[in-house]
C-alpha positions as CSV (number, residue, x, y, z in Angstrom):
1,M,-19.6,1.5,32.9
2,V,-16.8,-0.8,31.8
3,T,-17.6,-4.4,32.5
4,T,-15.3,-6.7,34.4
5,T,-14.6,-8.8,31.3
6,L,-13.7,-5.7,29.3
7,K,-11.5,-4.4,32.0
8,R,-9.6,-7.7,32.0
9,I,-9.1,-7.5,28.3
10,I,-8.0,-3.9,28.0
11,T,-6.2,-3.2,31.3
12,P,-2.5,-2.9,30.8
13,C,-0.5,-5.7,32.5
14,W,2.7,-3.7,33.2
15,K,2.9,-1.7,36.4
16,P,5.4,1.1,36.4
17,S,7.8,1.9,39.2
18,V,7.9,5.5,40.3
19,Q,11.3,7.1,40.5
20,S,12.7,10.6,40.1
21,E,13.8,12.1,36.8
22,G,17.4,12.8,35.9
23,E,19.3,13.0,32.6
24,N,21.4,10.0,33.5
25,S,18.7,7.9,35.2
26,G,16.7,5.1,33.6
27,R,19.7,2.9,32.9
28,A,19.5,-0.8,31.9
29,G,19.1,-1.9,35.5
30,D,15.6,-0.4,35.6
31,T,13.9,-3.3,34.0
32,C,10.5,-1.8,33.8
33,G,11.5,1.8,33.1
34,R,10.6,4.8,35.3
35,V,7.7,7.2,35.8
36,D,8.1,10.8,36.7
37,G,5.1,13.1,36.4
38,L,3.8,12.9,32.8
39,W,6.9,10.9,31.7
40,W,7.6,7.2,31.4
41,Y,11.1,6.3,30.2
42,K,13.8,3.8,30.0
43,D,16.9,5.7,29.0
44,S,19.0,2.8,27.9
45,G,19.0,-1.0,27.6
46,L,20.1,-3.9,25.4
47,H,18.0,-5.6,22.7
48,G,19.2,-8.6,20.6
49,N,20.6,-6.4,17.9
50,G,22.1,-3.5,19.9
51,E,21.1,-0.8,22.4
52,F,17.8,1.0,22.8
53,S,16.2,4.0,24.4
54,M,12.4,4.5,25.1
55,A,10.3,7.4,26.3
56,V,6.7,8.6,26.5
57,I,5.2,11.9,27.5
58,Q,1.5,12.1,28.3
59,A,-0.7,15.0,27.0
60,N,-4.2,13.5,27.0
61,N,-6.2,13.1,30.2
62,V,-5.9,9.3,29.6
63,L,-2.7,8.2,27.9
64,E,-3.7,7.0,24.4
65,D,-0.2,6.0,23.2
66,Q,1.0,2.5,24.0
67,S,4.2,0.7,23.0
68,Q,6.4,-2.3,23.5
69,L,9.8,-3.7,22.7
70,V,10.4,-7.5,22.7
71,S,13.7,-9.2,21.9
72,G,13.8,-13.0,21.9
73,P,11.9,-15.8,20.2
74,M,9.6,-14.6,17.4
75,S,7.6,-17.8,17.3
76,L,6.2,-20.5,19.7
77,I,8.6,-23.1,18.4
78,E,11.9,-23.6,20.2
79,S,13.9,-23.9,17.0
80,G,12.1,-20.8,15.5
81,P,13.7,-17.5,14.7
82,Y,14.9,-15.0,17.2
83,G,14.7,-11.2,16.7
84,T,13.6,-7.8,18.0
85,F,10.0,-6.5,17.8
86,V,8.9,-2.9,18.2
87,G,5.3,-1.8,18.4
88,I,4.0,1.8,18.5
89,Y,0.2,2.0,19.0
90,D,-1.2,5.6,18.8
91,G,-4.8,5.4,20.0
92,H,-7.6,7.8,19.2
93,G,-11.0,8.2,20.8
94,G,-9.7,6.3,23.9
95,A,-6.9,3.9,24.9
96,E,-8.8,0.6,24.6
97,T,-7.6,-0.4,21.1
98,A,-4.0,0.6,21.7
99,R,-3.9,-1.3,24.9
100,F,-5.4,-4.3,23.2
101,L,-2.7,-4.2,20.5
102,N,-0.1,-3.9,23.2
103,K,-1.3,-7.1,24.8
104,H,-2.2,-9.2,21.8
105,L,-0.5,-8.3,18.5
106,F,2.9,-9.8,19.3
107,D,1.2,-13.0,20.4
108,N,-0.4,-13.2,17.0
109,I,3.0,-12.5,15.3
110,K,4.4,-15.5,17.2
111,K,1.4,-17.7,16.3
112,F,1.6,-17.1,12.6
113,T,5.4,-17.2,12.5
114,S,5.1,-20.7,14.0
115,E,2.5,-21.8,11.5
116,N,4.6,-20.3,8.6
117,Q,7.8,-21.7,10.1
118,G,9.5,-18.4,9.6
119,M,9.0,-14.6,9.5
120,S,7.5,-13.0,6.4
121,E,5.4,-10.1,5.2
122,E,2.4,-12.4,5.0
123,V,2.8,-13.4,8.7
124,I,2.8,-9.8,9.7
125,K,-0.3,-9.0,7.6
126,R,-2.2,-12.0,9.0
127,A,-1.3,-10.9,12.6
128,F,-2.6,-7.3,12.0
129,L,-5.9,-8.6,10.5
130,A,-6.3,-11.3,13.2
131,T,-5.8,-8.7,16.0
132,E,-8.3,-6.5,14.2
133,E,-10.9,-9.3,14.1
134,Q,-10.3,-10.0,17.8
135,F,-10.9,-6.4,18.8
136,L,-14.0,-6.1,16.6
137,S,-15.4,-9.2,18.3
138,I,-15.1,-7.4,21.6
139,V,-16.9,-4.4,20.2
140,K,-19.7,-6.6,19.0
141,K,-20.0,-8.3,22.4
142,H,-20.1,-5.0,24.3
143,W,-21.9,-2.9,21.7
144,L,-25.2,-2.3,23.5
145,S,-23.7,-1.8,27.0
146,M,-20.7,0.3,25.9
147,P,-21.4,1.7,22.4
148,Q,-18.5,4.2,22.6
149,I,-16.0,1.4,22.1
150,A,-17.0,1.3,18.5
151,S,-15.5,4.8,18.0
152,V,-12.1,3.9,19.6
153,G,-9.2,3.0,17.3
154,S,-5.4,3.0,17.0
155,C,-2.7,3.5,14.5
156,C,-0.3,0.6,14.5
157,L,3.4,0.8,13.6
158,V,5.5,-2.4,13.8
159,G,9.2,-3.1,13.2
160,I,10.8,-6.5,13.3
161,I,14.5,-7.4,12.9
162,C,14.8,-11.1,12.1
163,G,17.4,-13.0,10.1
164,G,19.3,-9.9,9.0
165,L,16.1,-8.4,7.6
166,L,14.0,-5.4,8.8
167,Y,10.3,-5.6,8.3
168,I,8.2,-2.4,8.7
169,A,4.5,-2.6,8.8
170,N,2.2,0.5,9.3
171,A,-1.5,1.3,9.5
172,G,-1.9,5.0,10.3
173,D,0.4,7.9,10.6
174,S,3.1,6.9,13.0
175,R,6.6,6.9,11.5
176,V,9.9,5.1,11.5
177,V,13.1,6.8,10.2
178,L,16.4,5.1,9.5
179,G,19.7,6.8,10.1
180,T,22.1,5.4,7.6
181,L,25.7,6.5,6.9
182,E,26.2,7.7,3.3
183,K,29.8,6.7,2.7
184,A,30.4,8.8,-0.4
185,V,29.8,12.0,1.5
186,K,30.4,10.7,5.1
187,E,27.1,12.1,6.3
188,M,24.2,10.5,8.1
189,E,21.1,10.3,5.8
190,A,17.5,10.2,7.1
191,V,15.4,7.6,5.3
192,Q,11.7,7.3,6.1
193,L,10.8,3.6,5.9
194,S,7.1,3.7,6.7
195,A,4.2,4.7,4.4
196,E,1.7,6.9,6.2
197,H,-2.1,6.8,5.9
198,N,-3.5,10.2,6.5
199,A,-6.1,12.1,4.5
200,N,-3.9,15.2,4.4
201,L,-1.6,13.4,2.0
202,E,-2.8,13.7,-1.6
203,T,-1.8,10.1,-2.4
204,E,-4.1,8.9,0.3
205,R,-7.0,11.0,-0.9
206,E,-6.5,9.6,-4.4
207,E,-6.5,6.0,-3.1
208,L,-9.7,6.7,-1.0
209,H,-11.4,8.1,-4.1
210,M,-10.4,5.1,-6.2
211,L,-11.7,2.7,-3.5
212,H,-15.0,4.6,-3.1
213,L,-15.8,5.8,-6.6
214,D,-19.5,6.2,-5.7
215,D,-18.8,8.5,-2.7
216,P,-17.7,12.0,-3.6
217,Q,-17.7,12.9,0.1
218,I,-15.2,10.1,1.1
219,V,-12.8,12.9,2.1
220,V,-13.9,16.3,3.2
221,L,-11.9,19.5,4.0
222,K,-12.9,20.8,7.4
223,H,-11.2,23.7,9.1
224,K,-8.3,23.4,6.6
225,V,-7.8,19.7,7.5
226,W,-8.7,16.8,5.2
227,R,-10.7,14.1,7.0
228,V,-12.2,10.8,6.0
229,K,-16.0,11.3,5.9
230,G,-15.2,14.6,7.6
231,I,-14.5,12.8,10.9
232,I,-11.0,11.2,11.1
233,Q,-7.6,12.0,9.5
234,V,-6.1,8.5,9.4
235,S,-7.3,6.2,6.5
236,R,-6.0,3.0,8.0
237,S,-6.3,1.8,11.6
238,I,-7.1,-1.0,14.0
239,G,-10.5,-0.6,15.6
240,D,-12.8,2.3,14.6
241,A,-15.5,-0.3,14.1
242,Y,-18.0,2.5,13.3
243,L,-16.2,3.0,10.0
244,K,-15.6,-0.7,9.3
245,N,-19.1,-2.1,9.7
246,A,-22.4,-0.3,9.3
247,E,-23.8,-2.4,12.1
248,F,-21.9,-0.1,14.5
249,N,-22.8,3.2,12.8
250,R,-26.2,3.7,14.4
251,E,-27.8,4.3,17.7
252,P,-26.7,4.0,20.5
253,L,-23.5,5.4,19.0
254,L,-23.1,9.2,19.6
255,P,-24.6,11.3,16.8
256,K,-21.2,12.9,15.9
257,F,-19.9,9.5,14.8
258,R,-22.9,8.4,12.8
259,L,-22.9,8.8,9.0
260,P,-26.1,10.1,7.3
261,E,-26.1,7.3,4.8
262,P,-25.4,3.5,5.2
263,F,-22.3,1.9,3.7
264,D,-21.7,-1.6,2.5
265,K,-17.9,-1.9,2.6
266,P,-15.3,-0.7,5.2
267,I,-14.4,2.9,4.9
268,L,-11.1,2.5,6.8
269,K,-8.7,-0.4,6.2
270,A,-6.7,-2.4,8.8
271,E,-4.3,-3.9,6.3
272,P,-0.8,-2.5,6.8
273,T,1.7,-1.2,4.2
274,I,4.7,-3.5,4.6
275,L,8.3,-2.8,3.6
276,M,11.2,-5.3,3.9
277,H,14.8,-3.9,4.1
278,E,18.0,-5.8,4.2
279,L,20.1,-4.3,6.9
280,H,23.7,-3.2,6.1
281,P,26.6,-2.1,8.3
282,E,25.9,1.5,7.2
283,D,22.5,1.4,8.9
284,Q,23.1,2.9,12.3
285,F,19.8,3.4,14.1
286,L,16.0,3.5,13.8
287,I,13.7,6.1,15.3
288,F,10.1,4.8,15.8
289,A,7.6,7.4,17.0
290,S,4.0,8.3,17.1
291,D,2.9,11.3,15.0
292,G,3.2,13.6,18.0
293,L,6.9,13.8,17.5
294,W,6.8,14.3,13.8
295,E,4.4,17.2,14.1
296,H,7.3,19.2,15.5
297,L,10.5,17.6,14.2
298,S,11.5,16.7,10.7
299,N,13.1,13.4,9.8
300,E,16.5,15.1,9.3
301,E,16.2,17.0,12.7
302,A,15.5,13.8,14.6
303,V,18.4,11.9,12.9
304,D,20.7,14.8,13.6
305,I,19.9,14.7,17.3
306,V,20.4,11.0,17.6
307,Q,23.7,11.2,15.7
308,H,25.3,13.9,17.7
309,C,24.0,13.3,21.3
310,P,24.8,10.5,23.8
311,R,22.8,7.3,23.4
312,N,21.7,7.2,27.0
313,G,18.4,9.1,27.3
314,I,18.2,9.9,23.6
315,A,14.5,9.0,23.3
316,R,13.7,11.6,26.0
317,K,16.0,14.1,24.4
318,L,14.0,13.8,21.1
319,I,10.7,14.3,22.9
320,K,12.1,17.4,24.7
321,A,13.2,18.8,21.4
322,A,9.7,18.4,20.1
323,L,8.2,20.0,23.2
324,R,10.5,23.0,22.9
325,E,9.2,23.4,19.3
326,A,5.6,23.0,20.5
327,A,6.2,25.8,23.1
328,K,7.9,28.0,20.5
329,K,4.9,27.7,18.1
330,R,2.7,29.0,20.9
331,E,5.2,31.8,21.8
332,M,5.8,30.4,25.3
333,R,8.7,29.1,27.2
334,Y,9.4,25.4,27.5
335,S,9.6,25.9,31.3
336,D,6.0,27.2,31.3
337,L,4.8,24.3,29.0
338,K,6.1,21.8,31.6
339,K,3.8,23.3,34.2
340,I,0.7,22.4,32.2
341,D,-1.1,19.3,33.4
342,R,-2.5,16.5,31.3
343,G,-5.8,17.1,29.5
344,V,-5.1,20.8,29.1
345,R,-1.7,20.0,27.7
346,R,-3.4,18.3,24.7
347,H,-4.0,21.8,23.3
348,F,-0.3,22.2,23.0
349,H,0.9,18.8,21.9
350,D,-0.2,15.1,21.5
351,D,0.9,12.1,23.5
352,I,4.4,11.3,22.2
353,T,6.1,7.9,22.2
354,V,9.7,7.3,20.9
355,I,11.7,4.2,20.7
356,V,15.3,4.4,19.3
357,L,17.0,1.2,18.3
358,F,20.7,1.3,17.7
359,L,21.9,-1.4,15.2
360,D,25.0,-3.5,15.9
361,S,25.9,-5.1,12.5
362,H,27.9,-7.8,14.3
363,L,24.9,-8.9,16.3
364,I,22.5,-8.6,13.3
365,S,24.8,-10.9,11.2
366,R,24.6,-13.6,13.8
367,S,21.2,-14.9,12.8
368,S,21.4,-17.8,15.2
369,Y,22.0,-15.5,18.2
370,R,20.1,-16.7,21.3
371,G,20.7,-13.8,23.7
372,P,18.6,-13.0,26.8
373,T,14.9,-12.4,26.3
374,L,13.6,-8.8,26.8
375,S,10.0,-7.7,27.0
376,I,9.0,-4.2,28.1
377,R,5.8,-2.2,27.7
378,A,5.3,1.5,28.1
379,S,1.6,0.9,28.5
380,R,0.2,2.9,31.3
381,G,-0.7,6.5,32.0
382,V,0.7,8.3,35.1
383,P,-1.0,7.9,38.5
384,S,-4.0,10.2,38.9
385,H,-2.1,12.3,41.6
386,A,1.0,12.9,39.5
387,K,2.1,16.4,38.4
388,T,4.6,17.5,35.9
């Protein structure tokens, strides 16, 4: 049973409003977004550097994807930098870690930005690792009464626009793609900005072998899928304490998570890969999404949809395109897929979260801009009685 303290820590603080779905609904006036069946969405709104669109579709019995968009002060100091923060947290084994990130990561970004007196790659790295330590301390505290929390983790993708710069930090296999106008050919180019950490990538397997020279079984091919220690696909994450500290890889943890031999250093890393990109007028939009989207759409397909469709509701449109592909792969109609309830639906597709940021170069160039503060979390699953 979840303790009262743990509930307080991991329970999402945003409470959705329930409205009906429509292609043109979810406009900027719906401050907290809308819920309809397995959907949560905010079709359009304004952030400090342009417009945005957000959407989530639930597939798991408990929604494991969490996400947030914040536009405003990036530090605790009044004179500190302003910007826009995006977080995509794709949980696995449960929602606790993703919810924790949704509640605490941005606070740590603000804390370290204040201490550093500015945004930087080091600030973001410190925020990731501090949030990891905070979550692992909860695991340690509740280990004996709730051992399964040691097997819960989350991918973590962050984007920050601050001072004309874009920072992308990633631990896991969520992805962000930039749509940028190639002037020479007058075409929109899809540029992936995030490095992914998944054992199915040869580069990741090579890195794991280099980091664990004494362990020939660090990655294992099971059912045509490469997995770290034969258990998990991602090689970096927040949480997953059972693969970070041998203290949590023993009874009372379930046997399927326990390794046959002890280990003396973390198997998974929490440190993100960070990219810094100077934004230019040619940079038109950013598509942030959990891997559920990219399982069914290529970078180019996603960018093409955003380029050629109306901005309002574009995040939902991307998810629907992915769902149609998921249905096609199972030789079924999209209309039939929509009838499948959560839990069972996970056999057809994953939870999917999409945040599209449109980039207004005039607003981005105004580094001293002090527009209205925005904070929105898509952080809660649908009510237990909801149907598709």
